[in-house]
Phi, psi and omega in degrees: 000151179288149175273116181290135181233133172282106190258352179195133173241149178220132182240154175208134182219145176285181183300151183268157171221144177285141180302318179294325177292321178297320179293307185292323187274340183221299191290337178294336177262346180283331179253150183227163173057220183296330179298323182296317178297319178296314180298324179298317179295317181296316177299320182292332186247023183282347185079012184244130175256319178225151177222165179244142183217120175294326176239095184280121182296341176291337183249334186208118182266110179260007191295336180260006181287144171291161180303318184302318179292321180295322180290325174297318179290331179304313179296320182301319182274322186287326183298307180294325181294315178296320180299317179296316180294317179296317180299320178291322178295318180296319178298315179300327181269354179071036182240161167259159181300327180294347179279345189284132178267324178227132179242113181253128178239127178246125176197133179239007186253002177193152180220144178200152176226119358301148187267181178307319181300315181289313186293319180288323176300319177294314186287330183272348178085033176291156181294149177302332179276359177301127175279152183227151175218130176246126181247116181236154175062018167275340174075219193294338181263004190299332182300327185283313170296332175295318175297321180297317178295316181296318183290327177295321178297315181295316181297319185282323186256342181069027181238156180293150173229156182230130174246134172234129171246122182224122180226138179236073181293335183300342181281356190244022172300131183274153180300148177295340180274354181286163175303118182251125179225177184299321180299318181292322177299315179301315180297321179292333183276340190252321196281152190212177184244145177189161168226134177224135178240149179224132177259129178247133182237159175280080179095180183099182180287150181139204179252115177288132180269110185276322181194149171240130182218161183206165170216140180235130177255094186287348176290348181243030185298335182274002182284337181217118184226161183214089189263134176277116180240177179289346177240057178082196183262132185250129181271138171242123188220101184287144176290352178277355181305314179301327180295317181295316179301318184298332180282335190243337192292322181294314181297317179301314182289316180298318181295318178298311183294324180298322179294342180247015175066031183224174181228168179307319184293342180270357177274140177238010175216136181226126175241093187248122182304124183269079176297350178157169182301323181294324180298312181296322181295319177297311181300315180302315182291310183295326180269357178062042185278149172290160186304325185279351187298322186255025177301318182291325179291316180291324179292324179291320175300316183298314188270337189229351186067194178264107183265018183061226195302324183288347194300312182297331177286328173299321181290318177301318177300318177299317182294318182289338180269003178295155180306324175234093183298146178299150178274322182225123187241139169248126175257137179225136176215157189221150180188199185306143177148308344294139184237137175243130177240146176223143179226133178255127180239142176237135179284131180246145176066000000 
């Protein structure tokens, strides 16, 4: 079977806003009383300097919109963003849209039928026989099982596959009258919008995908939730999440690397989903990583916030554009379940 290779990445993001401007211009008035003081501290220590928003609360307050209106806006914003990311990835890989055999789309921030997969396939000129897969509600780790499905197709069929992760978290700001807790404040302080596409080919230069693996601790299923409400989607994020990661991440990584005859010390690239500063600190501590190992992950959090599923691909894009790209990369992402996913990549050519 062919070795699947990530041969092209493409990113697309809406306009940026500074975290301090978002606080002063909107969220400082969105929260009141003692909650406001707590929120100010959380925003200040989020590890985020700038974020991107298709629907910027400084210009347009959607917090009182019903879910139906938010979903209509989702398609308006997600289609051009997805098209831009896919176009750049195809160009980087030297392909046309008609060459794609499987199109995988990951998104948990909006739903429509026909979905992004069908509408983008139509607008981009994919072949009528292109297979499609839509992955929803996996949240922040969805890119990695998405890569797994795409790579399995490439290995089995010897044809190109395309993955798109597109999230518009800005559509889900909750009303100021809603129940406000620390979990909700954290989500408002961290989340951002982005689209990233990846083209996988059967061989050639790029990053060969060696293995995708995961572990899920279902005893902690209530620690991370994403509920569909009448006022958009509401995030639930337990402060115990870092503890769960600390119990599982070392074993997951050691087992994966052992199967490929390597160790943590032999890796020179890390793309770790920055669910927040505490998440990165826990991974760094449990894996015994040097301080510079997660520079790309922290820089992505600083410049882009937590974009849910596209984030780990944003980090991969940053790593591959470095003056000296890493030879061997481990990607890690975490989400509902609680679920940990890992992907091992080797640079080819």
